[in-house]
N, CA, C and O atoms as a DFTB+ gen file, in Angstrom:
816 C
 N C O
     1  1     108.398      88.397      85.694
     2  2     107.735      89.243      86.700
     3  2     107.271      88.315      87.848
     4  3     106.607      87.295      87.662
     5  1     107.682      88.763      89.040
     6  2     107.287      88.078      90.284
     7  2     106.242      88.938      91.014
     8  3     106.551      90.072      91.380
     9  1     105.130      88.483      91.217
    10  2     104.070      89.264      91.946
    11  2     104.181      88.994      93.422
    12  3     104.373      87.853      93.842
    13  1     104.059      90.067      94.234
    14  2     104.105      90.010      95.667
    15  2     102.774      90.578      96.182
    16  3     102.126      91.405      95.539
    17  1     102.396      90.084      97.390
    18  2     101.225      90.578      98.106
    19  2     101.677      91.624      99.124
    20  3     102.567      91.374      99.936
    21  1     101.037      92.820      99.065
    22  2     101.471      93.835      99.947
    23  2     100.300      94.443     100.723
    24  3      99.259      94.678     100.110
    25  1     100.393      94.702     101.971
    26  2      99.419      95.452     102.706
    27  2      99.687      96.954     102.448
    28  3     100.835      97.399     102.464
    29  1      98.627      97.709     102.216
    30  2      98.836      99.090     101.827
    31  2      98.304     100.094     102.821
    32  3      97.306      99.858     103.503
    33  1      98.983     101.207     102.887
    34  2      98.439     102.442     103.626
    35  2      98.239     103.536     102.563
    36  3      99.167     104.252     102.189
    37  1      96.959     103.632     102.086
    38  2      96.672     104.688     101.064
    39  2      96.651     106.034     101.723
    40  3      95.853     106.241     102.637
    41  1      97.473     106.951     101.318
    42  2      97.538     108.290     101.967
    43  2      97.730     109.315     100.938
    44  3      98.745     109.274     100.244
    45  1      96.860     110.220     100.776
    46  2      96.960     111.317      99.809
    47  2      98.107     112.285     100.171
    48  3      98.245     112.710     101.318
    49  1      98.924     112.616      99.153
    50  2      99.967     113.573      99.417
    51  2     101.246     113.023     100.010
    52  3     102.218     113.755     100.196
    53  1     101.246     111.699     100.314
    54  2     102.479     111.153     100.860
    55  2     103.056     110.088      99.954
    56  3     102.407     109.091      99.637
    57  1     104.303     110.326      99.541
    58  2     105.051     109.348      98.741
    59  2     106.350     109.007      99.458
    60  3     106.831     109.772     100.294
    61  1     106.900     107.872      99.128
    62  2     108.122     107.361      99.705
    63  2     109.005     106.921      98.591
    64  3     108.527     106.406      97.580
    65  1     110.322     107.117      98.756
    66  2     111.266     106.653      97.749
    67  2     112.236     105.652      98.413
    68  3     112.516     105.770      99.606
    69  1     112.751     104.665      97.643
    70  2     113.779     103.808      98.208
    71  2     114.932     104.526      98.804
    72  3     115.484     105.441      98.194
    73  1     115.314     104.130      99.995
    74  2     116.483     104.721     100.678
    75  2     116.126     105.903     101.484
    76  3     116.997     106.401     102.197
    77  1     114.895     106.426     101.446
    78  2     114.492     107.544     102.206
    79  2     113.500     107.049     103.353
    80  3     112.974     105.936     103.346
    81  1     113.314     107.999     104.322
    82  2     112.482     107.655     105.413
    83  2     111.242     108.473     105.449
    84  3     111.231     109.607     104.970
    85  1     110.140     107.903     106.034
    86  2     108.881     108.609     106.137
    87  2     108.318     108.362     107.481
    88  3     107.908     107.236     107.765
    89  1     108.265     109.413     108.392
    90  2     107.600     109.219     109.746
    91  2     106.078     109.278     109.592
    92  3     105.545     110.074     108.818
    93  1     105.411     108.436     110.328
    94  2     103.976     108.386     110.336
    95  2     103.439     108.216     111.714
    96  3     104.012     107.490     112.525
    97  1     102.310     108.895     112.005
    98  2     101.603     108.668     113.227
    99  2     100.355     107.904     112.850
   100  3      99.567     108.336     112.008
   101  1     100.180     106.687     113.529
   102  2      99.127     105.739     113.174
   103  2      98.105     105.743     114.298
   104  3      98.402     105.397     115.441
   105  1      96.862     106.157     113.928
   106  2      95.870     106.263     114.972
   107  2      94.485     105.516     114.622
   108  3      93.742     105.117     115.518
   109  1      94.212     105.366     113.349
   110  2      92.993     104.710     112.951
   111  2      93.086     103.223     113.259
   112  3      94.131     102.605     113.053
   113  1      91.944     102.625     113.773
   114  2      92.060     101.166     114.136
   115  2      92.522     100.247     113.007
   116  3      93.234      99.280     113.281
   117  1      92.153     100.501     111.757
   118  2      92.529      99.579     110.704
   119  2      94.047      99.702     110.453
   120  3      94.713      98.731     110.094
   121  1      94.566     100.916     110.652
   122  2      96.007     101.016     110.343
   123  2      96.877     100.678     111.589
   124  3      98.072     100.412     111.462
   125  1      96.268     100.694     112.760
   126  2      96.883     100.121     113.916
   127  2      97.017      98.591     113.732
   128  3      98.040      98.002     114.080
   129  1      95.984      97.977     113.191
   130  2      95.974      96.574     112.824
   131  2      96.976      96.262     111.777
   132  3      97.641      95.227     111.825
   133  1      97.100      97.165     110.804
   134  2      98.078      97.012     109.705
   135  2      99.519      96.965     110.294
   136  3     100.302      96.075     109.964
   137  1      99.845      97.945     111.171
   138  2     101.156      98.012     111.739
   139  2     101.453      96.780     112.666
   140  3     102.547      96.215     112.657
   141  1     100.429      96.412     113.449
   142  2     100.564      95.197     114.256
   143  2     100.899      93.942     113.488
   144  3     101.745      93.134     113.870
   145  1     100.166      93.821     112.348
   146  2     100.347      92.657     111.529
   147  2     101.692      92.737     110.865
   148  3     102.385      91.721     110.812
   149  1     102.116      93.885     110.350
   150  2     103.406      94.036     109.731
   151  2     104.545      93.747     110.720
   152  3     105.544      93.143     110.327
   153  1     104.428      94.153     111.975
   154  2     105.439      93.932     112.960
   155  2     105.613      92.433     113.284
   156  3     106.716      91.961     113.559
   157  1     104.481      91.707     113.240
   158  2     104.447      90.277     113.470
   159  2     105.003      89.496     112.263
   160  3     105.338      88.320     112.403
   161  1     105.106      90.131     111.080
   162  2     105.515      89.384     109.920
   163  2     106.886      89.940     109.433
   164  3     107.919      89.695     110.056
   165  1     106.866      90.665     108.350
   166  2     108.169      91.106     107.787
   167  2     108.408      92.611     107.900
   168  3     109.351      93.143     107.316
   169  1     107.520      93.312     108.679
   170  2     107.648      94.768     108.906
   171  2     107.453      95.579     107.653
   172  3     107.830      96.751     107.645
   173  1     106.919      95.065     106.646
   174  2     106.710      95.788     105.427
   175  2     105.308      96.354     105.279
   176  3     104.324      95.664     105.548
   177  1     105.212      97.640     104.842
   178  2     104.064      98.397     104.626
   179  2     104.155      99.090     103.257
   180  3     105.175      99.729     102.998
   181  1     103.208      99.011     102.411
   182  2     103.339      99.689     101.110
   183  2     102.528     100.997     101.144
   184  3     101.346     101.005     101.486
   185  1     103.216     102.129     100.771
   186  2     102.563     103.394     100.667
   187  2     102.106     103.622      99.224
   188  3     102.857     103.421      98.270
   189  1     100.868     104.041      99.104
   190  2     100.384     104.367      97.701
   191  2      99.252     105.424      97.936
   192  3      98.535     105.430      98.937
   193  1      99.172     106.315      96.905
   194  2      98.184     107.366      97.003
   195  2      96.850     106.875      96.432
   196  3      96.841     106.137      95.447
   197  1      95.687     107.287      97.055
   198  2      94.443     107.020      96.414
   199  2      94.126     108.173      95.457
   200  3      94.616     109.291      95.617
   201  1      93.318     107.876      94.489
   202  2      93.004     108.838      93.464
   203  2      91.988     109.890      93.911
   204  3      91.810     110.892      93.218
   205  1      91.291     109.684      95.093
   206  2      90.433     110.588      95.637
   207  2      90.395     110.368      97.174
   208  3      90.884     109.346      97.655
   209  1      89.847     111.271      97.904
   210  2      89.766     111.215      99.385
   211  2      88.791     110.161      99.845
   212  3      88.974     109.578     100.913
   213  1      87.738     109.896      99.050
   214  2      86.682     109.046      99.455
   215  2      87.131     107.631      99.896
   216  3      88.101     107.074      99.382
   217  1      86.401     107.095     100.845
   218  2      86.725     105.747     101.328
   219  2      86.678     104.680     100.189
   220  3      85.724     104.615      99.413
   221  1      87.716     103.877     100.133
   222  2      87.787     102.819      99.134
   223  2      88.087     103.314      97.776
   224  3      87.842     102.604      96.801
   225  1      88.607     104.499      97.652
   226  2      88.941     105.109      96.290
   227  2      89.926     104.262      95.579
   228  3      90.780     103.614      96.184
   229  1      89.796     104.271      94.241
   230  2      90.828     103.549      93.429
   231  2      92.156     104.140      93.670
   232  3      92.265     105.295      94.083
   233  1      93.212     103.350      93.415
   234  2      94.535     103.734      93.730
   235  2      95.336     104.133      92.498
   236  3      95.049     103.667      91.396
   237  1      96.350     105.003      92.676
   238  2      97.286     105.264      91.615
   239  2      98.055     103.980      91.251
   240  3      98.014     103.012      92.011
   241  1      98.734     103.956      90.137
   242  2      99.351     102.763      89.642
   243  2     100.682     102.383      90.166
   244  3     101.216     101.314      89.872
   245  1     101.231     103.302      90.975
   246  2     102.633     103.022      91.476
   247  2     102.706     103.538      92.956
   248  3     102.098     104.547      93.310
   249  1     103.455     102.817      93.771
   250  2     103.741     103.214      95.142
   251  2     105.091     102.757      95.509
   252  3     105.868     102.354      94.644
   253  1     105.422     102.807      96.836
   254  2     106.688     102.333      97.305
   255  2     106.476     101.501      98.595
   256  3     105.756     101.931      99.497
   257  1     107.094     100.338      98.674
   258  2     107.014      99.553      99.900
   259  2     108.153      99.980     100.821
   260  3     109.282     100.206     100.385
   261  1     107.819     100.084     102.121
   262  2     108.805     100.427     103.070
   263  2     108.859      99.415     104.206
   264  3     107.916      98.651     104.410
   265  1     109.911      99.413     104.908
   266  2     110.129      98.536     106.079
   267  2     110.106      99.414     107.326
   268  3     110.738     100.471     107.350
   269  1     109.363      98.974     108.391
   270  2     109.314      99.700     109.592
   271  2     110.670      99.653     110.255
   272  3     111.114      98.603     110.719
   273  1     111.326     100.807     110.294
   274  2     112.696     100.895     110.762
   275  2     112.705     101.304     112.273
   276  3     113.645     100.978     112.998
   277  1     111.732     101.961     112.690
   278  2     111.653     102.470     114.074
   279  2     110.159     102.485     114.427
   280  3     109.310     102.823     113.603
   281  1     109.868     102.104     115.686
   282  2     108.449     102.060     116.115
   283  2     108.336     102.455     117.567
   284  3     109.146     102.030     118.392
   285  1     107.345     103.261     117.891
   286  2     107.021     103.616     119.234
   287  2     105.570     103.293     119.467
   288  3     104.705     103.965     118.906
   289  1     105.254     102.268     120.290
   290  2     103.895     101.827     120.602
   291  2     103.395     102.638     121.810
   292  3     103.926     102.533     122.916
   293  1     102.394     103.420     121.567
   294  2     101.822     104.272     122.623
   295  2     100.760     103.508     123.479
   296  3     100.110     102.593     122.973
   297  1     100.597     103.872     124.721
   298  2      99.714     103.119     125.639
   299  2      98.295     102.980     125.163
   300  3      97.645     102.000     125.527
   301  1      97.758     103.906     124.362
   302  2      96.435     103.804     123.889
   303  2      96.224     103.072     122.542
   304  3      95.149     103.097     121.943
   305  1      97.334     102.413     122.107
   306  2      97.213     101.634     120.901
   307  2      97.650     102.329     119.610
   308  3      97.694     101.712     118.546
   309  1      97.973     103.625     119.717
   310  2      98.482     104.340     118.549
   311  2      99.968     103.953     118.374
   312  3     100.560     103.363     119.278
   313  1     100.562     104.280     117.229
   314  2     101.950     104.053     116.890
   315  2     102.553     105.295     116.336
   316  3     101.892     106.065     115.639
   317  1     103.849     105.506     116.651
   318  2     104.730     106.423     115.804
   319  2     105.693     105.508     115.150
   320  3     106.380     104.741     115.825
   321  1     105.768     105.566     113.809
   322  2     106.672     104.650     113.122
   323  2     107.490     105.479     112.158
   324  3     107.126     106.605     111.816
   325  1     108.581     104.917     111.732
   326  2     109.439     105.455     110.610
   327  2     109.597     104.332     109.590
   328  3     110.127     103.260     109.881
   329  1     109.107     104.627     108.370
   330  2     109.277     103.620     107.268
   331  2     110.546     104.038     106.460
   332  3     110.797     105.198     106.137
   333  1     111.297     102.969     106.181
   334  2     112.476     103.114     105.298
   335  2     112.136     102.528     103.907
   336  3     111.906     101.326     103.776
   337  1     112.109     103.370     102.904
   338  2     111.762     102.911     101.546
   339  2     112.688     101.873     101.089
   340  3     113.906     101.986     101.225
   341  1     112.076     100.789     100.509
   342  2     112.869      99.666      99.924
   343  2     112.743      99.529      98.467
   344  3     113.758      99.288      97.813
   345  1     111.578      99.661      97.877
   346  2     111.466      99.570      96.440
   347  2     110.116     100.095      95.970
   348  3     109.081      99.904      96.609
   349  1     110.176     100.762      94.828
   350  2     108.899     101.143      94.213
   351  2     108.190      99.923      93.645
   352  3     108.831      98.922      93.325
   353  1     106.857     100.003      93.518
   354  2     106.141      98.853      92.974
   355  2     105.038      99.369      92.040
   356  3     104.524     100.478      92.190
   357  1     104.704      98.512      91.074
   358  2     103.603      98.772      90.149
   359  2     102.377      97.913      90.575
   360  3     102.457      96.697      90.751
   361  1     101.299      98.601      90.719
   362  2     100.074      97.924      91.129
   363  2      99.525      97.055      90.053
   364  3      99.331      97.525      88.932
   365  1      99.261      95.794      90.340
   366  2      98.653      94.892      89.428
   367  2      97.181      94.734      89.640
   368  3      96.424      94.798      88.672
   369  1      96.721      94.527      90.879
   370  2      95.332      94.482      91.225
   371  2      95.115      94.576      92.710
   372  3      96.006      94.242      93.491
   373  1      94.011      95.002      93.094
   374  2      93.661      95.005      94.531
   375  2      92.933      93.686      94.864
   376  3      92.107      93.173      94.110
   377  1      93.300      93.190      96.032
   378  2      92.800      91.861      96.448
   379  2      91.571      91.963      97.300
   380  3      91.389      92.931      98.038
   381  1      90.748      90.987      97.199
   382  2      89.608      90.799      98.158
   383  2      90.165      90.188      99.420
   384  3      90.820      89.147      99.397
   385  1      89.878      90.886     100.567
   386  2      90.532      90.452     101.803
   387  2      89.503      90.551     102.952
   388  3      88.488      91.241     102.861
   389  1      89.818      89.844     104.000
   390  2      88.976      89.932     105.201
   391  2      89.630      90.870     106.265
   392  3      88.988      91.207     107.260
   393  1      90.856      91.272     106.059
   394  2      91.517      92.206     106.972
   395  2      90.867      93.587     106.977
   396  3      90.184      93.946     106.017
   397  1      91.062      94.345     108.007
   398  2      90.502      95.697     108.078
   399  2      91.238      96.617     107.069
   400  3      90.663      97.584     106.568
   401  1      92.546      96.287     106.777
   402  2      93.257      97.114     105.839
   403  2      93.264      96.472     104.417
   404  3      93.056      95.268     104.264
   405  1      93.504      97.298     103.419
   406  2      93.482      96.857     102.041
   407  2      94.849      96.223     101.723
   408  3      95.881      96.517     102.327
   409  1      94.765      95.291     100.681
   410  2      96.000      94.611     100.265
   411  2      95.938      94.593      98.737
   412  3      94.869      94.659      98.130
   413  1      97.182      94.495      98.117
   414  2      97.288      94.511      96.648
   415  2      98.277      93.455      96.236
   416  3      99.110      92.984      97.011
   417  1      98.141      93.107      94.965
   418  2      99.145      92.319      94.294
   419  2     100.001      93.293      93.438
   420  3      99.459      94.108      92.692
   421  1     101.257      93.199      93.554
   422  2     102.126      94.239      92.891
   423  2     103.369      93.638      92.399
   424  3     103.750      92.555      92.843
   425  1     104.054      94.319      91.457
   426  2     105.314      93.972      90.896
   427  2     106.378      94.972      91.411
   428  3     106.257      96.178      91.197
   429  1     107.391      94.465      92.072
   430  2     108.478      95.357      92.528
   431  2     109.266      95.806      91.368
   432  3     109.461      95.071      90.399
   433  1     109.766      97.123      91.466
   434  2     110.474      97.736      90.346
   435  2     111.909      97.924      90.842
   436  3     112.129      98.649      91.813
   437  1     112.891      97.286      90.194
   438  2     114.275      97.492      90.599
   439  2     114.757      98.844      90.122
   440  3     114.652      99.164      88.938
   441  1     115.276      99.624      91.023
   442  2     115.837     100.924      90.651
   443  2     117.336     100.912      90.617
   444  3     117.980     100.270      91.447
   445  1     117.919     101.645      89.628
   446  2     119.301     101.697      89.542
   447  2     119.932     102.300      90.783
   448  3     119.415     103.260      91.355
   449  1     121.065     101.723      91.197
   450  2     121.742     102.231      92.456
   451  2     122.840     103.228      92.230
   452  3     123.345     103.820      93.184
   453  1     123.237     103.437      90.947
   454  2     124.313     104.293      90.657
   455  2     123.999     105.493      89.772
   456  3     124.864     106.028      89.078
   457  1     122.624     105.930      89.824
   458  2     122.220     107.021      89.037
   459  2     122.915     108.346      89.448
   460  3     123.113     108.563      90.644
   461  1     123.251     109.137      88.605
   462  2     123.797     110.423      88.856
   463  2     123.389     111.413      87.737
   464  3     123.121     111.031      86.598
   465  1     123.357     112.763      88.148
   466  2     123.130     113.844      87.261
   467  2     124.351     114.378      86.650
   468  3     125.418     114.223      87.244
   469  1     124.306     114.991      85.524
   470  2     125.407     115.729      84.958
   471  2     125.587     116.957      85.783
   472  3     124.656     117.338      86.493
   473  1     126.785     117.643      85.739
   474  2     127.015     118.852      86.500
   475  2     126.003     119.986      86.024
   476  3     125.608     120.843      86.814
   477  1     125.624     119.949      84.762
   478  2     124.716     120.954      84.255
   479  2     123.278     120.708      84.892
   480  3     122.620     121.646      85.342
   481  1     122.852     119.455      84.903
   482  2     121.608     119.166      85.458
   483  2     121.513     119.523      86.979
   484  3     120.509     120.057      87.451
   485  1     122.595     119.202      87.703
   486  2     122.653     119.450      89.180
   487  2     122.611     120.977      89.367
   488  3     121.868     121.458      90.222
   489  1     123.358     121.717      88.623
   490  2     123.448     123.175      88.747
   491  2     122.062     123.753      88.408
   492  3     121.581     124.620      89.139
   493  1     121.427     123.318      87.362
   494  2     120.125     123.872      87.004
   495  2     119.087     123.627      88.161
   496  3     118.307     124.513      88.511
   497  1     119.117     122.408      88.723
   498  2     118.218     122.086      89.826
   499  2     118.481     123.006      91.017
   500  3     117.530     123.564      91.564
   501  1     119.712     123.182      91.433
   502  2     120.079     123.985      92.555
   503  2     119.650     125.417      92.368
   504  3     119.168     126.040      93.314
   505  1     119.809     125.962      91.173
   506  2     119.442     127.323      90.890
   507  2     117.931     127.498      91.019
   508  3     117.453     128.459      91.620
   509  1     117.199     126.564      90.452
   510  2     115.664     126.660      90.544
   511  2     115.220     126.445      91.961
   512  3     114.253     127.075      92.390
   513  1     115.879     125.583      92.718
   514  2     115.504     125.351      94.070
   515  2     115.666     126.580      94.898
   516  3     114.834     126.881      95.754
   517  1     116.726     127.292      94.652
   518  2     117.001     128.618      95.417
   519  2     115.918     129.589      95.117
   520  3     115.410     130.263      96.014
   521  1     115.542     129.676      93.830
   522  2     114.483     130.653      93.446
   523  2     113.114     130.217      94.108
   524  3     112.363     131.036      94.638
   525  1     112.860     128.919      94.039
   526  2     111.505     128.412      94.632
   527  2     111.564     128.692      96.172
   528  3     110.564     129.164      96.713
   529  1     112.643     128.434      96.872
   530  2     112.673     128.616      98.264
   531  2     112.476     130.071      98.675
   532  3     111.803     130.385      99.657
   533  1     113.113     130.974      97.854
   534  2     112.940     132.402      98.102
   535  2     111.437     132.817      97.891
   536  3     110.862     133.576      98.671
   537  1     110.877     132.299      96.844
   538  2     109.467     132.674      96.556
   539  2     108.513     132.211      97.675
   540  3     107.558     132.903      98.027
   541  1     108.811     130.994      98.231
   542  2     107.935     130.441      99.257
   543  2     108.328     130.841     100.640
   544  3     107.633     130.513     101.602
   545  1     109.421     131.540     100.769
   546  2     109.835     132.000     102.161
   547  2     110.441     130.881     102.988
   548  3     110.359     130.930     104.215
   549  1     111.049     129.872     102.371
   550  2     111.642     128.787     103.083
   551  2     113.065     129.132     103.538
   552  3     113.804     129.808     102.821
   553  1     113.450     128.654     104.755
   554  2     114.818     128.767     105.222
   555  2     115.475     127.453     104.967
   556  3     115.040     126.430     105.496
   557  1     116.538     127.447     104.153
   558  2     117.159     126.231     103.710
   559  2     118.643     126.237     104.047
   560  3     119.338     127.230     103.832
   561  1     119.119     125.113     104.579
   562  2     120.558     124.914     104.837
   563  2     121.194     124.377     103.555
   564  3     121.319     123.174     103.328
   565  1     121.599     125.391     102.703
   566  2     122.085     125.077     101.381
   567  2     123.410     124.296     101.416
   568  3     123.693     123.487     100.531
   569  1     124.223     124.561     102.474
   570  2     125.529     123.793     102.538
   571  2     125.244     122.284     102.766
   572  3     125.938     121.438     102.202
   573  1     124.243     121.952     103.578
   574  2     123.970     120.567     103.829
   575  2     123.379     119.925     102.533
   576  3     123.716     118.790     102.197
   577  1     122.493     120.671     101.813
   578  2     121.953     120.103     100.570
   579  2     123.063     119.859      99.574
   580  3     123.028     118.834      98.892
   581  1     124.048     120.733      99.445
   582  2     125.051     120.551      98.503
   583  2     125.951     119.365      98.724
   584  3     126.630     118.901      97.808
   585  1     125.950     118.862      99.989
   586  2     126.723     117.635     100.289
   587  2     125.985     116.357      99.988
   588  3     126.584     115.284     100.070
   589  1     124.739     116.415      99.649
   590  2     123.953     115.268      99.388
   591  2     124.340     114.727      97.996
   592  3     124.683     115.498      97.099
   593  1     124.280     113.396      97.828
   594  2     124.478     112.829      96.469
   595  2     123.255     113.170      95.686
   596  3     122.277     113.650      96.260
   597  1     123.265     112.941      94.379
   598  2     122.214     113.370      93.467
   599  2     120.889     112.681      93.786
   600  3     119.859     113.353      93.816
   601  1     120.873     111.362      94.026
   602  2     119.606     110.686      94.269
   603  2     118.989     111.122      95.526
   604  3     117.786     111.378      95.568
   605  1     119.787     111.225      96.601
   606  2     119.220     111.692      97.935
   607  2     118.612     113.090      97.812
   608  3     117.585     113.381      98.426
   609  1     119.249     113.952      97.016
   610  2     118.792     115.338      96.868
   611  2     117.471     115.327      96.086
   612  3     116.458     115.818      96.585
   613  1     117.472     114.786      94.896
   614  2     116.325     114.809      93.986
   615  2     115.093     114.085      94.611
   616  3     113.991     114.630      94.685
   617  1     115.349     112.826      95.054
   618  2     114.264     112.074      95.666
   619  2     113.784     112.658      97.050
   620  3     112.609     112.583      97.409
   621  1     114.721     113.211      97.756
   622  2     114.279     113.831      99.064
   623  2     113.464     115.095      98.845
   624  3     112.502     115.346      99.571
   625  1     113.825     115.863      97.886
   626  2     113.013     117.126      97.617
   627  2     111.607     116.650      96.995
   628  3     110.544     117.184      97.314
   629  1     111.704     115.650      96.125
   630  2     110.429     115.127      95.547
   631  2     109.432     114.686      96.662
   632  3     108.225     114.916      96.603
   633  1     110.025     114.059      97.642
   634  2     109.199     113.453      98.719
   635  2     108.555     114.536      99.614
   636  3     107.425     114.353     100.066
   637  1     109.232     115.628      99.868
   638  2     108.709     116.577     100.786
   639  2     108.166     117.856     100.131
   640  3     107.649     118.743     100.811
   641  1     108.292     117.932      98.811
   642  2     107.837     119.181      98.134
   643  2     106.390     119.456      98.345
   644  3     105.599     118.513      98.372
   645  1     105.981     120.712      98.498
   646  2     104.545     121.066      98.707
   647  2     103.733     121.108      97.454
   648  3     103.147     122.148      97.156
   649  1     103.660     120.030      96.692
   650  2     102.891     119.959      95.500
   651  2     101.683     119.160      95.782
   652  3     101.562     118.519      96.826
   653  1     100.734     119.200      94.794
   654  2      99.492     118.388      94.951
   655  2      99.786     116.890      94.653
   656  3     100.874     116.485      94.244
   657  1      98.745     116.144      94.890
   658  2      98.966     114.677      94.800
   659  2      99.339     114.183      93.426
   660  3     100.146     113.267      93.271
   661  1      98.740     114.801      92.434
   662  2      99.039     114.379      91.050
   663  2     100.508     114.763      90.692
   664  3     101.159     114.004      89.975
   665  1     101.007     115.832      91.135
   666  2     102.377     116.194      90.827
   667  2     103.311     115.291      91.596
   668  3     104.291     114.812      91.026
   669  1     103.057     115.041      92.844
   670  2     103.896     114.084      93.600
   671  2     103.888     112.727      93.008
   672  3     104.923     112.061      93.019
   673  1     102.754     112.255      92.473
   674  2     102.651     110.977      91.865
   675  2     103.572     110.987      90.586
   676  3     104.331     110.047      90.350
   677  1     103.478     112.008      89.832
   678  2     104.299     112.052      88.606
   679  2     105.787     111.971      88.922
   680  3     106.542     111.347      88.176
   681  1     106.220     112.592      90.018
   682  2     107.618     112.466      90.446
   683  2     107.988     111.029      90.754
   684  3     109.014     110.505      90.320
   685  1     107.088     110.411      91.535
   686  2     107.347     109.006      91.928
   687  2     107.475     108.105      90.682
   688  3     108.298     107.190      90.660
   689  1     106.632     108.379      89.617
   690  2     106.587     107.474      88.470
   691  2     107.612     107.815      87.469
   692  3     107.749     107.097      86.479
   693  1     108.358     108.883      87.658
   694  2     109.477     109.252      86.701
   695  2     110.394     108.047      86.554
   696  3     110.739     107.396      87.541
   697  1     110.787     107.752      85.321
   698  2     111.493     106.538      85.049
   699  2     112.981     106.543      85.469
   700  3     113.542     105.469      85.683
   701  1     113.648     107.731      85.596
   702  2     115.040     107.777      86.001
   703  2     115.263     109.069      86.699
   704  3     114.408     109.955      86.710
   705  1     116.446     109.172      87.294
   706  2     116.724     110.365      88.054
   707  2     116.775     111.661      87.321
   708  3     116.322     112.695      87.811
   709  1     117.337     111.600      86.129
   710  2     117.448     112.789      85.275
   711  2     116.057     113.286      84.887
   712  3     115.803     114.490      84.843
   713  1     115.126     112.298      84.596
   714  2     113.710     112.715      84.242
   715  2     113.040     113.367      85.420
   716  3     112.350     114.379      85.300
   717  1     113.268     112.739      86.592
   718  2     112.659     113.321      87.811
   719  2     113.154     114.609      88.104
   720  3     112.386     115.480      88.513
   721  1     114.432     114.835      87.927
   722  2     115.038     116.224      88.195
   723  2     114.461     117.284      87.289
   724  3     114.163     118.406      87.698
   725  1     114.312     116.869      85.997
   726  2     113.734     117.862      85.024
   727  2     112.272     118.220      85.449
   728  3     111.889     119.389      85.487
   729  1     111.502     117.192      85.756
   730  2     110.154     117.330      86.177
   731  2     110.048     118.225      87.409
   732  3     109.200     119.115      87.479
   733  1     110.903     117.976      88.354
   734  2     110.919     118.747      89.584
   735  2     111.204     120.207      89.346
   736  3     110.595     121.061      89.990
   737  1     112.125     120.527      88.428
   738  2     112.409     121.883      87.998
   739  2     111.101     122.517      87.421
   740  3     110.722     123.631      87.783
   741  1     110.435     121.761      86.515
   742  2     109.236     122.281      85.906
   743  2     108.155     122.547      86.965
   744  3     107.455     123.557      86.892
   745  1     108.015     121.635      87.958
   746  2     107.022     121.873      88.997
   747  2     107.348     123.051      89.856
   748  3     106.448     123.814      90.207
   749  1     108.568     123.236      90.207
   750  2     108.963     124.380      91.030
   751  2     108.645     125.613      90.268
   752  3     108.141     126.563      90.867
   753  1     108.898     125.677      89.003
   754  2     108.546     126.848      88.232
   755  2     107.036     127.078      88.129
   756  3     106.546     128.206      88.181
   757  1     106.328     125.965      87.983
   758  2     104.875     126.084      87.871
   759  2     104.177     126.517      89.173
   760  3     103.314     127.394      89.173
   761  1     104.566     125.895      90.242
   762  2     103.948     126.148      91.600
   763  2     104.504     127.424      92.182
   764  3     103.783     128.179      92.835
   765  1     105.829     127.684      91.944
   766  2     106.458     128.793      92.559
   767  2     106.048     130.160      92.026
   768  3     106.059     131.175      92.722
   769  1     105.677     130.119      90.716
   770  2     105.468     131.420      90.073
   771  2     104.035     131.678      89.759
   772  3     103.730     132.618      89.025
   773  1     103.096     130.848      90.305
   774  2     101.648     131.060      90.178
   775  2     101.283     132.191      91.054
   776  3     101.999     132.508      92.005
   777  1     100.129     132.842      90.745
   778  2      99.633     133.953      91.552
   779  2      99.222     133.512      92.930
   780  3      98.312     132.690      93.030
   781  1      99.836     134.005      94.033
   782  2      99.520     133.512      95.392
   783  2      98.069     133.907      95.773
   784  3      97.509     133.309      96.691
   785  1      97.453     134.889      95.098
   786  2      96.091     135.261      95.427
   787  2      95.044     134.439      94.731
   788  3      93.855     134.565      95.024
   789  1      95.476     133.578      93.789
   790  2      94.537     132.672      93.159
   791  2      94.248     131.509      94.183
   792  3      94.970     131.292      95.156
   793  1      93.128     130.787      93.869
   794  2      92.864     129.550      94.664
   795  2      93.966     128.552      94.398
   796  3      94.667     128.692      93.396
   797  1      94.158     127.565      95.228
   798  2      95.253     126.704      95.209
   799  2      95.415     126.089      93.738
   800  3      94.488     125.581      93.108
   801  1      96.673     126.207      93.309
   802  2      96.936     125.696      92.001
   803  2      97.118     124.159      92.071
   804  3      97.771     123.655      92.985
   805  1      96.556     123.443      91.133
   806  2      96.754     122.026      91.073
   807  2      97.205     121.564      89.696
   808  3      96.881     122.193      88.689
   809  1      97.911     120.528      89.653
   810  2      98.380     120.018      88.357
   811  2      97.647     118.716      88.170
   812  3      97.904     117.728      88.859
   813  1      96.697     118.733      87.190
   814  2      95.889     117.458      86.950
   815  2      96.219     116.937      85.549
   816  3      95.684     115.911      85.129
């Protein structure tokens, strides 16, 4: 195991997967400092969810490090950036730092690059995705989705799905693509078929 030091952007509800992109608008002074520091070094920023909204909240055990692929520096010091996911990481410990932003020691997790679903798994996902989209009233370009490879499809939907933070974290922590696909199907069933008149459903 090789431990790496990572600057983090803790953000509830936001996850990133290797190979995918995440656009971010950076306006808080500490995260402006984070971006400026990253641009001056290796352009890497680690995304990880906090376990609560409160300042300094403990972190979930896994996140994803991304590289700043595109950046727009605004005149007032804010940034618009696009992160490209590089690798998931396992949190080892949070570090004591003097920077405005938090930093962690982490272990990078190598992900398989040739993962694929069986035809049955892919068909089951697409069927459930159509049901979920209809229930939620989403307009989806199904022809474009059908052209995506399995990893881009499953990880992409996991990243943008309108689930709570615990559900999104579970998707990020799934050990392989088939497991993530099955979990995503279960979550679409759970969230899509709950009573819309009830208070927001959460998976804890």
